C-alpha positions as CSV (number, residue, x, y, z in Angstrom):
1,P,14.6,-19.1,-12.4
2,D,17.3,-18.4,-9.9
3,T,15.2,-15.6,-8.3
4,Q,11.8,-17.3,-8.2
5,A,12.0,-17.8,-4.4
6,N,12.5,-14.0,-4.1
7,C,9.1,-13.2,-5.8
8,L,5.5,-13.2,-4.9
9,L,2.5,-12.6,-7.2
10,F,-1.1,-11.9,-6.1
11,K,-4.4,-11.0,-7.6
12,F,-5.0,-7.7,-5.9
13,F,-8.7,-7.0,-5.1
14,A,-10.0,-3.5,-4.5
15,D,-13.3,-2.6,-3.0
16,S,-15.4,-0.1,-4.8
17,P,-15.4,2.7,-5.6
18,T,-12.4,2.1,-7.8
19,V,-11.2,5.7,-8.1
20,T,-7.6,6.6,-7.2
21,M,-8.3,8.9,-4.2
22,Q,-10.4,6.2,-2.5
23,R,-7.9,3.5,-3.3
24,L,-5.0,5.5,-1.9
25,K,-7.0,6.0,1.3
26,A,-7.7,2.3,1.5
27,L,-4.0,1.4,0.8
28,T,-2.8,3.7,3.7
29,T,-5.5,3.4,6.3
30,G,-6.6,-0.2,5.8
31,S,-10.2,0.9,5.9
32,I,-12.9,0.8,3.2
33,P,-13.8,4.3,1.8
34,T,-17.3,4.7,0.4
35,F,-19.2,6.5,-2.2
36,I,-20.3,9.0,0.5
37,D,-16.6,10.0,0.8
38,I,-16.6,10.9,-2.9
39,N,-19.8,13.0,-2.6
40,D,-18.5,14.8,0.5
41,V,-15.4,16.0,-1.3
42,K,-16.9,16.3,-4.8
43,F,-14.1,14.3,-6.3
44,E,-11.5,16.6,-4.8
45,S,-8.7,15.1,-2.7
46,A,-8.5,16.2,0.9
47,A,-6.0,15.5,3.6
48,I,-6.4,12.2,5.4
49,H,-7.1,12.6,9.2
50,E,-7.7,8.9,10.0
51,D,-4.8,6.9,11.4
52,N,-2.6,5.7,8.5
53,L,0.7,4.2,7.4
54,I,2.2,7.5,6.2
55,D,1.6,9.2,9.6
56,K,2.9,6.2,11.4
57,W,6.1,6.1,9.4
58,K,6.5,9.8,10.0
59,E,5.9,9.3,13.8
60,F,8.6,6.6,13.9
61,N,11.1,8.8,11.9
62,R,11.0,6.8,8.7
63,T,12.2,9.1,5.8
64,M,9.8,9.2,2.8
65,V,9.8,10.6,-0.8
66,I,6.8,10.7,-3.2
67,L,7.3,10.8,-7.0
68,G,4.5,11.2,-9.5
69,D,0.8,11.6,-8.9
70,D,0.1,14.7,-6.9
71,T,-2.9,13.1,-5.2
72,W,-0.5,11.8,-2.6
73,V,0.5,15.3,-1.7
74,Q,-3.1,16.4,-1.5
75,L,-3.8,13.5,0.9
76,F,-0.6,13.9,2.9
77,P,0.4,17.5,2.5
78,T,3.2,17.7,5.2
79,Q,4.2,14.1,5.8
80,F,6.7,13.4,3.0
81,D,10.3,14.6,3.4
82,K,10.5,15.3,-0.3
83,C,7.9,15.7,-3.0
84,L,8.5,15.4,-6.7
85,D,4.8,15.4,-7.8
86,Y,3.1,16.3,-11.0
87,P,-0.6,17.2,-11.9
88,S,-2.7,14.1,-12.4
89,F,-5.9,15.1,-14.0
90,D,-4.9,15.6,-17.6
91,A,-5.9,12.2,-19.0
92,K,-4.6,13.2,-22.4
93,D,-1.1,13.6,-21.1
94,L,0.4,10.1,-21.3
95,H,4.1,10.9,-20.5
96,T,4.8,13.9,-18.3
97,V,4.2,12.2,-14.9
98,D,6.0,9.0,-15.9
99,N,9.0,10.8,-17.5
100,G,9.3,13.0,-14.4
101,I,9.5,10.0,-12.2
102,I,12.1,8.3,-14.5
103,D,14.2,11.5,-14.5
104,H,14.6,11.5,-10.7
105,F,14.1,7.8,-9.7
106,E,17.8,6.7,-9.9
107,D,18.8,9.6,-7.6
108,E,16.2,8.7,-5.0
109,I,15.9,5.0,-4.9
110,N,18.4,4.0,-2.2
111,H,18.3,7.2,-0.1
112,W,15.0,6.9,1.7
113,D,13.2,4.4,4.0
114,V,10.1,4.6,1.9
115,V,10.0,5.5,-1.8
116,V,6.5,6.0,-3.4
117,A,6.5,6.2,-7.2
118,H,3.0,6.6,-8.7
119,F,3.0,6.3,-12.5
120,L,0.0,7.5,-14.4
121,G,0.7,6.6,-18.0
122,V,-1.1,3.2,-18.0
123,D,-4.2,4.8,-16.5
124,H,-4.2,7.7,-19.0
125,V,-3.6,5.4,-22.0
126,G,-6.6,3.4,-20.8
127,H,-8.8,6.5,-20.5
128,R,-7.8,7.8,-23.9
129,Y,-7.5,4.7,-26.0
130,G,-8.6,1.7,-24.0
131,P,-6.4,-1.2,-22.8
132,N,-5.8,-2.9,-26.2
133,H,-4.3,0.0,-28.1
134,P,-0.7,-0.1,-29.3
135,A,0.0,2.9,-27.0
136,M,-0.7,0.6,-24.0
137,A,1.9,-1.9,-25.2
138,A,4.4,0.9,-25.6
139,K,3.7,2.3,-22.1
140,L,4.0,-1.2,-20.5
141,N,7.3,-1.7,-22.3
142,Q,8.5,1.6,-20.8
143,L,7.5,0.6,-17.3
144,D,9.1,-2.9,-17.8
145,H,12.4,-1.1,-18.6
146,V,12.0,1.0,-15.4
147,I,11.4,-2.0,-13.2
148,R,14.5,-3.8,-14.6
149,K,16.6,-0.8,-13.7
150,V,15.1,-0.6,-10.2
151,V,15.8,-4.3,-9.6
152,N,19.4,-3.9,-10.7
153,Q,20.0,-0.8,-8.5
154,M,18.0,-1.7,-5.3
155,D,19.9,-2.9,-2.3
156,D,19.5,-6.3,-0.6
157,D,17.4,-4.9,2.3
158,T,14.7,-3.3,0.1
159,L,11.3,-4.8,-0.7
160,L,10.0,-3.8,-4.1
161,M,6.2,-3.6,-4.4
162,I,4.5,-3.1,-7.8
163,M,0.7,-2.8,-7.8
164,G,-2.3,-1.3,-9.5
165,D,-4.7,0.6,-7.4
166,H,-7.6,-0.5,-9.6
167,G,-8.3,-2.2,-12.9
168,M,-10.1,-0.9,-16.0
169,T,-13.0,-1.9,-18.3
170,E,-12.6,-2.7,-22.0
171,D,-13.2,0.9,-22.8
172,G,-10.6,2.0,-20.3
173,N,-12.8,3.4,-17.5
174,H,-13.0,2.5,-13.8
175,G,-14.9,3.6,-10.7
176,G,-17.4,0.8,-10.3
177,A,-17.5,-2.7,-8.8
178,S,-17.1,-5.0,-11.9
179,A,-14.3,-7.6,-11.8
180,E,-12.5,-5.7,-14.5
181,E,-12.4,-2.6,-12.3
182,T,-11.7,-4.3,-8.9
183,E,-9.0,-6.7,-9.9
184,S,-5.3,-5.8,-10.5
185,T,-2.0,-7.3,-9.6
186,L,0.5,-7.1,-6.7
187,F,4.1,-8.2,-7.4
188,L,6.7,-8.4,-4.6
189,Y,10.4,-8.8,-5.0
190,S,13.3,-9.0,-2.5
191,K,16.8,-9.2,-3.8
192,G,18.4,-10.2,-0.5
193,S,15.8,-12.4,1.3
194,P,13.6,-15.2,-0.2
195,L,9.9,-14.6,0.1
196,R,8.9,-18.3,-0.1
197,E,10.4,-21.7,-0.1
198,P,12.5,-22.3,-3.3
199,S,10.7,-25.5,-4.0
200,A,7.2,-24.0,-3.5
201,E,5.0,-23.4,-6.6
202,L,4.2,-19.8,-7.4
203,E,0.5,-19.7,-6.6
204,F,-1.7,-16.8,-7.9
205,Q,-3.7,-16.2,-4.8
206,T,-6.1,-13.4,-4.2
207,I,-5.6,-10.8,-1.4
208,N,-7.4,-7.6,-0.5
209,Q,-5.7,-4.3,-1.0
210,I,-6.3,-3.4,2.6
211,D,-4.1,-6.4,3.6
212,I,-1.1,-4.2,2.6
213,V,-1.5,-2.0,5.7
214,P,-1.0,-4.5,8.6
215,S,1.6,-6.4,6.5
216,L,3.8,-3.3,5.9
217,S,3.3,-2.2,9.6
218,L,4.7,-5.5,10.8
219,L,7.6,-5.5,8.3
220,S,8.6,-1.9,9.2
221,G,8.2,-2.3,12.9
222,I,5.4,0.2,13.5
223,P,1.9,-0.1,15.0
224,I,-0.9,-1.0,12.7
225,P,-3.2,2.0,12.0
226,F,-6.2,1.9,14.4
227,G,-8.9,1.6,11.7
228,S,-7.2,-1.1,9.7
229,L,-9.5,-4.0,8.6
230,G,-7.0,-6.0,6.6
231,A,-5.3,-9.3,7.4
232,I,-1.6,-9.9,7.4
233,I,-0.3,-11.5,4.2
234,P,1.3,-14.7,5.7
235,D,3.6,-15.4,2.7
236,L,5.6,-12.3,3.7
237,F,6.6,-13.8,7.0
238,F,7.4,-17.4,6.4
239,T,11.1,-16.9,7.5
240,L,10.2,-15.3,10.8
241,S,10.1,-17.2,14.0
242,Y,6.9,-18.0,15.9
243,R,8.3,-16.1,18.8
244,F,8.6,-12.9,16.8
245,L,5.1,-13.3,15.4
246,L,3.7,-13.9,18.9
247,K,5.4,-10.8,20.2
248,F,3.9,-8.8,17.4
249,F,0.4,-10.1,18.0
250,L,0.7,-9.4,21.7
251,T,1.9,-5.9,21.0
252,R,-1.1,-5.4,18.6
253,S,-3.5,-6.7,21.3
254,S,-2.1,-4.2,23.8
255,E,-2.5,-1.4,21.3
256,L,-6.1,-2.3,20.7
257,A,-6.8,-2.7,24.4
258,A,-5.3,0.7,25.0
259,N,-7.4,2.3,22.3
260,V,-10.6,0.7,23.6
261,S,-9.8,2.0,27.1
262,A,-8.9,5.5,25.8
263,K,-12.0,5.9,23.6
264,R,-14.6,4.8,26.1
265,A,-17.1,7.4,27.1
266,P,-16.2,9.5,30.2
267,G,-17.2,7.7,33.3
268,A,-18.0,4.5,31.5
269,V,-16.7,1.3,33.1
270,L,-15.3,-1.5,31.0
271,P,-17.0,-4.9,31.4
272,S,-15.0,-7.0,33.8
273,I,-14.2,-9.7,31.3
274,L,-12.7,-7.1,28.9
275,H,-10.8,-5.4,31.7
276,D,-9.4,-8.7,32.9
277,N,-8.3,-9.6,29.3
278,I,-6.7,-6.2,28.8
279,F,-4.7,-6.6,32.0
280,T,-3.7,-10.2,31.1
281,V,-2.5,-9.2,27.6
282,S,-0.5,-6.2,28.9
283,C,1.2,-8.2,31.6
284,F,2.0,-11.1,29.2
285,N,3.4,-8.7,26.7
286,N,5.8,-7.2,29.2
287,T,7.3,-10.6,30.2
């Protein structure tokens, strides 16, 4: 009860297709991958070339480590400072990836700006046995123990984010657009700073997965990836001043204006109303 103000809980909605590669693209670019992407790569992961969170963190000298699912390394082959990844496609293997993360997690948790730990046991149990099998309860208990250790060891300036990239059907599958497949959970915890008013009720709101991208951009002080379609999660910023938020939105407006100007066709002239607004935003932002 003493830490309720330090927690946020959301229903986490994923657009279809609900397969891991497409979900990771959405969670890092803020865009909405399509079934065409899947057909193009024949279910094989390929490096992301769109503007994304990982590249932005790298550009702004944030240090990063990935533990677990090797799909992250396929999507971002050179961006992480350290990779402790494991093969992800043996759905019968319930423990190798998770145990590998657990073996290294304590040594890595407080030494990087960004730590990504992608466990696969819950997903693999679902594929092999379904969500209601005793093996699922055992796996969830294992992860609960891991989360408790992380909470105890994390410092006061760290934000812990626990999420599912997709749901699963009663027979343990995913990939489509049913509610079972598109709904998961996002849990946030900050040991040092409250995430909501202590007296506020913990509401189970629904947010989109792509909302993670602009929200983490603002929290970490980097520009939002250009193709991001998500909205900022307001609950994460209730302690910030209006002046800070205004400065961020003005900065974002200048970024968008610069991109519009840079991407226009050679020789094309911007409409006067757009040009005037770009100039106004740029001047206001510099005051």
